[in-house]
N, C-alpha and C positions, 0 to 999 in steps of 0.2 A: 548547357547545364554546368554548374560548378563541378569541379573534378574532385571526387572522393577517392582517396587512396585506400583501397580495400585491404591491402596487406598491412598497412600501418594501423588501420582500425582494429584488425584482429590481433595484431601484436600488442596494442595498447590494452585491449580487453584481457588478453592472457597475462600481461604484466600486472594489471590491477588484481587479477584473480590470485596472484602470488601472495598478496597480503591476507593472511589468515587462511591460507589454503588448507582444505580438509578433504582428502580423497580427490574426487573430481569436482568438488564444490568449494565453498568458503565458510568459515566460521568467524564472522566479523560483526558481532553485536555492537551497538552504539557505545562509544567511549571506551571500548577495549583498545589494547595496544595496537592490534591489527587495524581497527577502524581508524584510529588517529593517524597511523602511518599511511593508510590509503588516502586520507584527506590531505595530507601534506603532498603526496604524489599528485593528486588532482590539482592542487594549487600550483605546483610547479608546471604541470602540463598546460594549464590555462595561461600562465605567464609566458610560456614558450609560444603559445598561439597568438601572442600579442595583446592579451587582455590584462587589465589591472586586477590582480587576483589577491584575495585575502580570506582568512578564516574569521568568522564573526564571533560574537560573544556567546553563541550557543553551539558552535561547531559547523554551521553552514559555510560552504565554500562558494564564494561568488566571484566570477570573472566578468569584468565590465569592459565593453568596447568604448572607444573614445567618441563614437557617433552619438548624436544627441537623442536618438531613439533606438530601441532595440527589441528584437524578438528574443524572448527569454526561453532558453531550452534547458531542461533539467530532469532530474529524478533524484535518486539517493544511492549511496554506496554502503550503508550499513546493511547487515543481513540478519536473518533469523539464525539461531544456533544451527550449525551444520546444514546450511542452506545451499542454494544454487549460485553459480558464478555469474549469471546474467541478470538476475532479479535486481532492478534498480541501476546496476552498473551500466547496463546497455544504454540507457537514456543519457547518462552523464557523458560517456565516451562518444556517443553520437554528437552531443553538443560540442565537445572538444574538436572533433574532426570537422564538423560543419563550420566552426569558428575559423579553423585553419583555411578551409576552402573559400570562405567569404573574404578573408584577408588576401589569399593568393589571387583571387579573381578581381580584387579591387572594387567590388560592387558596393561597398559601404563607404567609399572614399568621397570626400567633398562635403560642402555645407549642406545641411538639411538631410544628410544620409541616415538611413536606418541600418544598424548593424546587428550583431548577435551578442547577447550576454548568456553566460552559462552558469548553472547553479547545481551543486550537490547538496541536497537537504540532509540535515542530520536527523537521526532517530525517527525514520518513517515507520520502522517495523514494530515499535512499541515495547522495547525492553524497559523503558521508563514511562513514556507517555506517547501514545501513537500519534504520528504526524506532527511531532513537536516542532521539527525544524521549519516546515512550511507554515505551520500555524504561527510560530514566532516571527517568521519573515513577513507575515500578513498582520501582525499585531493582535493575534487572537488568543494568546496564552496569558492567563492571569498570574499574578504573583502567588496566589494561593495554590494554583495548580503546580507551579514550580516547587513550592514548599512541600507539597504532599507527595509528589511523584518519587518513586523508588523502583529499583529493579528486583528481581527474584532473590537476590542476595541481601536485600535490605539497604543497599547503597543508594543514598539520595541523589536526585538529579542535580540539585544545586551543588552538592559536594563533587559530583563527577565533573561538572563544568569547571569548578574551582581547581580540582586536581590537575587539570590540563592547562591551567592558567588562562582560560578563555574569558573569564568574567569581566576582564578589563578591556577586551577588544570592542571596537565599534560595532553596533548592530547593523545587519543588512536588512533592508526593507524593500518591499515591492513598491513600485512607483507607477501609478496608473497613467501618468502623463508620459513617462519614459517607455514603459513596457507595453508595446502595442499588442502583444499576444504572448501566451505561454504554451509551449509545445512539449509534450512528454511522450517518448517512445518506450515501449516495454514489450517483453515477451508476453504472449497471451496468458500463460499460466493455466491453460485449459486446452482441450482437444479439438475445438471447433474448426479452426483454420486448417490444421493438418488434415482432419477428416474430410473437409470439403475441397482440398487441393488448392486453397487460396493462400496468397502471400501477404496480404495486408488487411488488417482489421481497422476500420474507422470507428472509433468509439463514440457512441451517441450520448452515453451517460454512465454514471457510476452508482452502484447500488448504495442505499442506506443500510445501516446495520442496527439491530436492536438485540440486547443481551439481557438475560435474566438468570438469577441464581435462585433456585427453588429448593426449599428445605422442608423436610418432614421430621417431626419430633414425636417420638414414642417413648417406649420404656424397655430397657435391657432386662431380659429374663433368660432362664435356662431353656435352651431350645428342645431339650428332651422331656422336660417335666411340666412345661406350661401348655395347657390345652389350647388348641388353635383358636377357639372362640373367645378366649380370655387374653389373647395377646394384644399388645399395642405395637405392632410390627411396622416400624418406620420404613424398612427396606421394601416390604411387600407393597406398602402404600405408594412408594416412589415408583416402583415398577409399573403399577397400574396407572399412575399419573403419566408416566412417560409414554405408555401406549395410547392414552387418551390424547396427549399432545400431538403425537404423530398422526393419529386419525384426524384431528382438527386441521393440521396443516394440509393433509391430503385433500380434505374437503373444501378448504377455503382459499388455498394459495392459487396464484396465477401461474401460467406455464413457466415464467422466468423466475418465480420465487424459489429460493433455496433455504433450507433449514438444517440445523445440526445439533445433536446432543453430544457435547464435547467431553463430558466427564460425568461419571456417576461414582459416588463414594458412600460406603456404609461404615458406621462406627458401632461397636468396636471392630467389626470385621473379622469374625471368627466363625468356624463351622457350627459351634455349639452354643452361640449366644444370639438371641433375637436382637436385631439392630435397634438401638435406641435413637439413632439419628441417621439421616440419609440426605444427600445433597446432589443436585443435578444442575449442570450448566447447559443452557440452551441459547442459541442465537438464530436469527432469521434475517434474510436480506432481500431487498426489493428496490426497484427504482421509483416506486410510487409512494410518496409520503402518506397518502390516505390509506393505502393498503397496509403499510407498516403500523399505523395507528389501529386499524381494525384487527390485525393479527395480535397486537398487544392486548387489545380488549378481550379477544377470544381466549388468549392464554390466561388472562386474569379470571375469566369465567370458569375455565377448566380447574384452575387452582381453587377457586371458591367452592366449586362443587365437591372437590376432594377433601376440603378442610373439615376435620371432625369425624370423617368416616373411620370406623374401627378404632375410635378414640385416639387418632393421630392428628396432630396439628400440622397444617400445611401452609406455608407462606412463600411469597415470591418477592424478591427484591430486584428492582431495576438496576442492572449493572452497567448501564450507559450504552452509548451507541453513537452513530454518525449519521447525519442527514444525507439523503441522496443528492446527487448533483447532475445537472444537465449541461452538456458541453456546447460550445459555440457552433452554430450551424454553418456560418461562413467559413470557419476554419475546417470544419468537417468536409465541406465542399472542396476546399483547397487541397486537402490531403487526398481526396478521391481523384481529383484531376491530376495531381502529381503522380499517383500510382498508375493512372492510365498512361501518362507521358513516359513512365519507366517500364511499361509493359508488365505491370504487376497486378494480377487479378485481386480485387478487393471486395469487401463486404462490410456493411454497417452492423455493428453489434454493441451490446452493452458490456460493461465490466462488472464481473461478480466480485471483484476485490477492491479494496480501498487503495487510493493512490494520492500523491500530493496534488494532482490536478484538481481533485474535488475541493481542496482548500483554495487554490489559486483562482478557480472559476468564479468565486464570489467577488473577486477584486479586479480581474482583467479577463478579456476573452481567452478561453483555454480550450485545448483539444488534446486528444491522446490517439496514438497509433500503436497497434499491436503487430508483432510478427509471430510466426508459428512457434509453438513449443513442441519438441519431439515427444510424442506420447502424452502430451498434455501435462508433463511433470513439472513441478515447481515446489519451492520451499523444501527441497531435498537435493542431495548431491547428484542425483540422476538428472537434474534439470539440464537441458541442452537445446541448442538450435544450430542448424547447419551454418557453416561459414557463408555459404552462398546467400542464404536468407538474411543473415545479419548484414551483409554488405548491401544487398538489394534494399533492405529497410532503410539504411542510412541514405542511400541515394534518393529514395522517395521523400524522406524528411528534408533532405537538402533541397530537393526540387520545390517542396512546399515553402521553405524559407525563401528561396529565390523568388518565387511568385509573390510572396507577401512583401518582400523588400521592393520589388518592382512596382507594386501597387501602392506603396506608401508615399 
């Protein structure tokens, strides 16, 4: 097997975590000072590993081997605000370490060889536009989307790119003839592997997401003087609607379906004023496209039934979503075999979160591998994984790469 330097791997992860460090986690949103410093660090590490490295016109960092074909390894190094130190960063540093190991072993040398390219995608987390870097890499982002995208501070995506002088850089693009596979390693971000005492999750597919913004419009009145039967109470209508939605999901969802009410707001929001407006944000996730459609239809039916009750208007606006993705079965088998070779117990599971692999899977064969998250924590500074599990995961992914290169 290729030799993975576990101490160097952990040292690199810790050094990367120093960019935007926040407690035991990181605060590294896309195009922040910390994010761009981290990208320059990644670019330097890729060059040190013998790759031709550059930052492209949207902030993606790509390191290319001089081999004529390559297994592409990657993830992202941007973070959610005050997030964890491994989310995304793990997959990028795995790629750097594996590129070093391939070079040291000389297994990508010679005519017709397959080597390793490594990429750190920009803006996976959605500060401006979710999965922007991987979508741009695959030619899936329109000019209109770039023009419309902005962060919570109202700063436009195009302006953020221009502020860092990236807009003149050459774009990086996926190449189906060159990239024989895309591999992404990630912490699980959930509790299943740890609870089962397993070390490797072989991801079968990634869930699709649908999101809706539901609004109730009533009338503001004095809460002490307006009789209950004469109110147009948007807040009460929304609470009843939320209960009906939860009951609908319980009745119609599959065992792997998940749903969430992420925010409820009332206006004007006072003890003594009947709410004139109320809004609810809801999302649901599943790997089945058909089930996502059916649940969307059921949500619309619940909203239609509530509209007009107690003289409150109820509307739902589709707030967007992401289609589910199924990953390559041949690559799943390669990861499973590599885990067995490394003595790492594994299990097949789906990903409840979105990742860059769901974009790449439409263009090249793609696979994902999970390692355990302590306590299932993620998107929080408490996120962590033991050093032993981090190193073992890298060895499994390296063994996977080794097998793919040997078979090419």
